C-alpha positions in Angstrom: 93.1 166.7 87.1 93.2 170.3 85.7 93.1 171.5 82.1 96.2 173.2 80.7 96.9 175.0 77.4 100.4 174.6 76.0 102.6 175.8 73.2 105.9 174.3 72.1 108.1 173.2 69.3 108.3 169.7 67.9 111.4 167.8 66.7 111.2 169.6 63.4 111.2 173.0 65.1 107.6 173.7 64.2 105.4 175.7 66.6 102.6 173.5 68.0 100.0 174.0 70.7 97.3 172.1 72.3 95.2 171.3 75.4 95.8 168.5 77.9 94.6 167.3 81.3 97.2 166.7 84.0 97.9 167.1 87.7 100.4 170.0 87.3 102.4 172.0 84.9 105.4 169.7 85.6 103.3 166.7 84.6 102.4 168.5 81.3 106.0 169.3 80.6 107.1 165.7 81.2 104.3 164.5 78.9 105.3 166.9 76.2 109.0 165.9 76.5 108.1 162.3 76.0 106.4 163.3 72.7 109.6 165.1 71.6 107.9 168.5 72.1 109.9 171.3 73.8 107.4 173.3 75.9 107.5 177.1 75.6 104.4 178.1 77.5 102.1 176.1 79.8 99.1 177.8 81.5 95.8 176.8 83.1 92.9 176.6 80.7 89.2 176.9 81.6 87.5 173.5 82.1 85.1 172.2 79.7 81.5 172.9 80.8 80.2 169.9 82.7 76.8 170.3 81.1 78.2 169.3 77.8 79.6 166.1 79.2 77.3 163.1 79.8 77.2 161.3 83.1 78.6 158.2 81.5 81.6 160.1 80.1 82.3 161.6 83.6 82.2 158.1 85.1 84.5 156.7 82.3 81.8 154.4 81.0 82.1 155.7 77.5 85.9 155.2 77.3 86.7 153.5 74.0 87.6 149.8 74.3 90.3 148.0 72.5 87.9 147.0 69.7 87.1 150.6 69.1 90.8 151.5 68.7 91.4 148.5 66.5 88.5 149.6 64.2 89.9 153.2 64.2 93.5 152.2 63.3 92.3 149.7 60.6 90.1 152.4 59.0 93.0 154.9 59.2 95.3 152.4 57.6 92.9 151.8 54.7 92.4 155.5 54.1 96.1 156.3 54.3 96.9 153.5 51.9 94.2 154.8 49.5 95.7 158.3 49.6 92.6 159.9 51.1 93.4 163.4 52.6 93.8 163.0 56.3 91.2 165.6 57.4 88.6 164.2 55.0 89.4 160.6 56.1 89.1 161.5 59.8 85.7 163.2 59.3 84.4 160.0 57.6 85.8 157.8 60.4 84.4 160.1 63.1 80.9 160.0 61.5 81.0 156.1 61.5 82.3 155.8 65.1 79.8 154.7 67.6 81.7 155.4 70.8 80.9 159.1 71.8 84.2 159.7 73.5 86.3 158.5 70.6 84.1 160.5 68.2 84.7 163.6 70.2 88.4 162.9 70.3 88.5 162.5 66.5 86.6 165.9 66.1 89.4 167.4 68.3 92.0 166.0 66.0 90.3 167.4 63.0 90.1 170.8 64.6 93.8 170.6 65.4 94.7 169.7 61.8 92.6 172.6 60.5 94.4 175.0 62.8 97.8 173.9 61.4 99.0 171.3 63.9 100.1 167.8 63.1 98.2 164.6 63.6 100.1 163.4 66.6 99.7 166.7 68.5 96.0 166.6 67.9 95.8 163.1 69.3 97.9 164.1 72.3 95.1 166.4 73.4 93.1 163.3 74.5 95.5 161.0 76.5 92.6 159.0 77.9 91.7 157.9 74.3 95.1 157.8 72.6 97.9 156.5 74.9 101.3 158.1 74.8 102.7 155.1 72.9 100.0 155.3 70.3 100.8 159.0 69.8 104.5 158.4 69.6 104.1 155.7 66.8 101.9 158.0 64.9 104.4 160.9 65.3 107.2 158.8 63.9 105.1 157.6 61.0 104.0 161.1 60.3 107.6 162.5 60.4 108.9 159.7 58.1 106.0 160.0 55.7 105.0 156.4 56.4 101.7 156.9 58.3 100.2 153.9 56.6 102.8 151.5 58.2 102.3 153.2 61.6 98.6 152.5 61.6 99.3 148.9 60.3 101.6 148.2 63.2 99.2 149.7 65.7 96.4 147.5 64.4 98.5 144.3 64.6 99.7 145.2 68.1 96.1 146.0 69.4 94.7 142.8 67.8 97.4 140.6 69.6 96.6 142.4 72.9 92.9 141.8 72.4 93.4 138.1 71.7 95.6 137.6 74.7 93.0 139.3 77.0 90.2 137.2 75.5 92.2 133.9 76.0 93.0 134.8 79.6 89.4 135.6 80.4 88.2 132.4 78.8 90.7 130.3 80.7 89.8 131.9 84.0 86.0 131.7 83.5 85.6 128.1 84.6 87.7 128.3 87.8 86.0 131.6 88.8 82.5 130.1 88.3 83.5 127.0 90.4 84.9 129.1 93.3 81.9 131.5 93.2 79.5 128.5 93.4 81.5 127.1 96.3 81.3 130.3 98.3 77.5 130.6 97.6 77.0 127.0 98.7 79.0 127.6 102.0 77.0 130.8 102.7 73.7 129.0 102.2 74.9 126.1 104.5 76.0 128.5 107.2 72.9 130.7 107.1 70.1 128.2 106.6 71.1 124.5 106.9 73.5 124.5 109.9 71.0 126.5 112.2 68.4 123.8 111.5 70.8 121.0 112.7 71.8 123.2 115.7 68.2 123.4 116.8 67.9 119.6 116.4 71.0 119.0 118.5 69.9 121.4 121.2 66.8 119.3 121.9 69.0 116.5 123.2 71.1 118.7 125.5 74.2 116.6 124.7 77.8 117.6 124.6 78.8 118.2 120.9 82.1 117.3 119.3 84.6 120.1 118.8 84.2 120.2 114.9 80.4 120.6 115.4 80.8 123.4 118.0 83.1 125.3 115.6 80.7 125.0 112.7 77.7 126.0 114.7 79.6 128.9 116.2 80.6 130.1 112.7 77.0 129.7 111.5 75.6 131.7 114.4 78.2 134.4 113.8 77.3 134.5 110.1 73.6 134.7 110.8 73.9 137.3 113.5 76.6 139.5 112.1 76.2 139.1 108.3 76.0 142.9 107.9 79.3 143.4 109.7 80.9 140.7 107.5 79.6 142.6 104.3 80.8 145.9 105.7 84.2 144.4 106.5 84.5 142.9 103.0 83.5 146.2 101.4 86.0 148.2 103.6 88.7 145.7 102.7 88.0 146.0 99.0 88.0 149.8 99.2 91.2 149.8 101.3 92.9 147.5 98.8 91.8 149.6 95.9 93.2 152.7 97.6 96.4 150.9 98.4 97.1 149.7 94.8 96.6 153.3 93.6 99.7 154.3 95.6 103.0 154.0 93.9 104.4 151.6 96.5 101.2 149.6 96.7 100.9 149.1 93.0 104.5 148.0 92.7 104.1 145.4 95.5 100.8 144.1 94.2 102.2 143.8 90.6 105.2 141.9 92.0 102.9 139.6 94.1 100.7 138.8 91.2 103.6 137.3 89.3 104.2 134.9 92.2 100.7 133.4 92.4 100.6 129.6 91.9 99.8 128.7 88.3 98.3 132.0 87.3 101.4 134.0 88.2 103.5 132.2 85.5 100.9 133.0 82.8 100.7 136.7 83.9 104.5 136.9 83.8 104.8 135.4 80.4 102.0 137.5 79.0 103.7 140.7 80.4 107.0 139.7 78.9 105.3 139.1 75.6 103.7 142.5 75.8 107.1 144.0 76.6 108.9 142.4 73.6 106.0 143.1 71.2 105.8 146.8 72.3 109.5 147.3 72.2 109.8 145.6 68.8 107.1 147.9 67.4 108.7 151.1 68.7 112.1 150.0 67.6 110.9 149.1 64.1 108.9 152.4 63.8 112.1 154.4 64.4 111.3 155.6 67.9 114.6 156.4 69.7 115.8 153.6 71.9 115.6 155.5 75.2 112.1 156.8 74.4 111.0 153.4 73.2 112.0 151.8 76.6 110.2 154.6 78.4 107.0 154.0 76.4 107.4 150.2 76.8 107.7 150.5 80.6 104.3 152.2 80.7 102.7 149.8 78.2 103.5 146.6 80.0 100.9 147.6 82.7 102.9 146.1 85.5 104.9 148.4 87.8 107.4 145.7 88.8 108.3 144.8 85.2 108.1 148.5 84.2 110.7 149.4 86.9 113.0 146.7 85.4 112.5 148.2 81.9 113.4 151.6 83.3 116.5 150.1 84.8 117.4 148.8 81.3 116.9 152.4 80.0 119.3 153.7 82.7 121.9 151.1 81.8 121.7 152.0 78.1 122.0 155.7 79.0 125.3 154.7 80.7 126.5 153.1 77.5 125.8 149.5 78.2 124.5 147.1 75.6 120.8 146.0 75.4 121.5 142.4 76.1 123.7 143.3 79.1 121.0 145.5 80.7 118.4 142.9 80.0 120.5 140.2 81.8 120.9 142.6 84.8 117.2 142.6 85.4 117.0 138.9 86.0 113.7 138.6 84.2 114.7 137.0 80.9 115.5 133.4 80.2 119.0 132.5 78.8 117.3 131.8 75.4 115.8 135.2 75.2 119.1 136.9 76.2 120.9 134.9 73.6 118.4 136.1 70.9 118.8 139.7 72.0 122.6 139.3 71.8 122.3 137.9 68.3 120.0 140.8 67.3 122.6 143.3 68.5 125.4 141.6 66.6 123.4 141.3 63.4 121.7 144.7 63.7 118.3 143.0 63.6 117.1 143.7 67.1 113.4 144.2 66.1 113.2 140.8 64.5 114.7 139.2 67.6 112.3 141.0 69.8 109.4 139.8 67.7 110.8 136.2 68.0 110.9 136.8 71.8 107.3 137.9 71.8 106.2 134.9 69.8 108.1 132.6 72.1 106.4 134.0 75.2 103.0 134.0 73.4 103.4 130.3 72.5 104.1 129.6 76.2 101.1 131.6 77.2 98.8 129.7 74.7 100.1 126.4 76.0 99.6 127.3 79.7 96.1 128.8 79.0 95.0 125.7 77.2 96.1 123.6 80.2 95.0 126.0 82.9 91.9 124.1 83.8 93.9 120.9 84.2 96.2 122.7 86.6 93.5 124.3 88.7 91.0 121.4 88.9 93.0 119.3 91.3 93.4 122.3 93.6 89.7 122.9 93.5 88.9 119.3 94.1 91.2 119.1 97.1 89.7 122.2 98.6 86.1 120.9 98.0 87.0 117.5 99.5 88.3 119.2 102.7 85.2 121.4 102.9 82.9 118.4 102.5 84.9 116.4 105.0 84.7 119.2 107.7 81.0 119.7 107.2 80.3 116.0 107.2 82.3 115.5 110.4 80.5 118.5 112.0 77.0 117.2 111.2 77.3 113.5 111.3 79.6 113.0 114.4 77.0 114.2 116.9 74.3 112.2 115.1 76.5 109.1 115.4 77.0 109.8 119.1 73.3 110.3 119.6 72.6 107.1 117.8 75.0 105.1 119.9 73.6 106.6 123.1 70.1 105.6 122.0 71.2 102.1 121.3 73.1 101.9 124.5 
């Protein structure tokens, strides 16, 4: 990415400027338009000296986590509620911030405020720290004079997002540990145990059963070509990573994830909860409907669902109702569509979206609590098949040798 210096006018007609990293001037213009800033001038800017950037920052290791952003929004909410001047409050928050990249971003925001720009424009200079949706909510709160509520809503949203991620990781921890242990056990058997049995069987020069020959062949291949296997796995992972970075690859992978047995349902419900929660927050904050859907499509972190949300936006631009465009996506249950329809009729869409988010979140909580019960039978069946194959491969020839000795 390259650095660009820009100047433009915000929704109130005020002249604003800033610095942003993007792939091209067109990307900068699109980013500014999403923030309701009309660009006047965009030009290349000299890059920041690499000597002033630590290695960890260049590798992205210092990128603030969700807990850092929660602490930041909570502090800003408290300071805004107490009536502390924004520049003074940001300086205090920056001094107490441990994450170096977030602290540097806060310093940039302070510099922007001191130069006459608004808070949202200052945050927009650091898109890697403050996402577009984050900046848009702050901009709406700043324009309406209700910055306190904006930070409160962001805090609630980020806390719910953190809790969902933590629950998902906790639910997947046990299955991942079991699967990892099984792969390690198979690798040890193939590398050390099976070759010992193969040497034992070779001494008798007897014809081995087919399962035994297959297992010994796999063991010999693993022992002789382990480095090729590791290289192939590494190349496959790199190729997969490069594939999902493409637009088509990311879309296909995000769609495939939602079809995984057991886990796919949880991922789908979690994504839909994120959609409803994000859309509700932008709607309640006063973000225009079209812009709110654009921000929500990016916030769901799933290209397949995001494309459906963009289709909703296109339908609304044509003059269709929210519930009609939602039904056209085929993603929502009849209950959710009914709630959206009621919200449109009563003029209480944000509350209905919040109810929708809570509905999906309850479903996710239930499925996460029962995830181990769903996965354990699958793991047990797989483990039983593995043990059966190994047992047949090892004990069948021993049984044949024993019968031959007795005969």
